[in-house]
C-alpha positions in Angstrom: -13.4 -21.0 12.1 -11.2 -18.0 13.0 -10.0 -17.6 16.5 -9.8 -14.3 18.4 -6.0 -14.3 18.0 -6.5 -14.5 14.2 -8.6 -11.3 14.3 -6.0 -9.7 16.5 -3.3 -10.5 14.0 -5.3 -8.9 11.3 -5.8 -5.8 13.4 -2.0 -5.5 14.1 -1.2 -5.9 10.4 -3.8 -3.4 9.4 -2.4 -0.8 11.9 1.1 -1.3 10.6 0.1 -1.0 7.0 -2.1 2.1 7.6 0.6 3.9 9.6 3.8 2.9 7.6 2.6 1.6 4.3 2.8 4.8 2.3 6.5 5.4 3.1 7.7 1.8 3.2 7.7 -1.4 1.1 5.8 -3.9 3.2 5.6 -6.9 0.8 7.7 -9.0 3.1 5.7 -8.1 6.2 4.3 -11.3 7.8 2.0 -11.1 10.8 1.1 -14.6 12.2 -1.3 -15.6 15.0 0.3 -18.1 17.3 -1.5 -19.8 20.2 -1.2 -16.9 22.7 0.8 -14.3 20.9 1.3 -12.6 17.5 4.6 -12.8 15.5 5.6 -9.9 13.3 8.4 -10.4 10.7 9.9 -8.3 7.9 13.1 -9.6 6.5 15.5 -10.0 9.4 13.5 -7.9 11.8 11.0 -9.7 14.1 9.0 -9.2 17.2 6.3 -11.0 19.1 3.7 -10.0 21.7 0.1 -9.6 22.5 -2.2 -7.5 20.3 -2.2 -4.8 22.9 1.7 -4.7 23.1 2.1 -4.7 19.4 -0.6 -1.9 18.8 1.1 0.1 21.6 4.4 -0.2 19.7 2.8 0.9 16.5 1.3 4.0 18.2 4.6 4.8 19.9 6.8 4.5 16.7 7.3 7.6 14.6 8.9 5.6 11.8 9.0 2.0 10.6 12.6 1.7 11.7 11.6 2.9 15.2 8.8 0.2 15.3 11.5 -2.5 14.9 13.6 -0.9 17.6 10.7 -0.9 20.0 9.8 -4.5 19.2 13.4 -5.6 19.7 13.5 -4.0 23.2 12.6 -6.6 25.9 9.4 -5.7 27.7 8.8 -6.1 31.4 6.3 -8.8 32.4 
């Protein structure tokens, strides 16, 4: 049975693919549901956060490269 975090990871992956998939190769994109967060990895780029944090980063990014810059920036708790 899927957990809420599993559905959240699917939502994050879908948002990334819908926004950046036409201009970028996303075959290496991995979005993984952890216990309390979601990990996003593409090659050597990685980020982790809640569904809300990750979706906010997708909305704020105007390019795939900018998404990884945003995810690499430490967030205030």
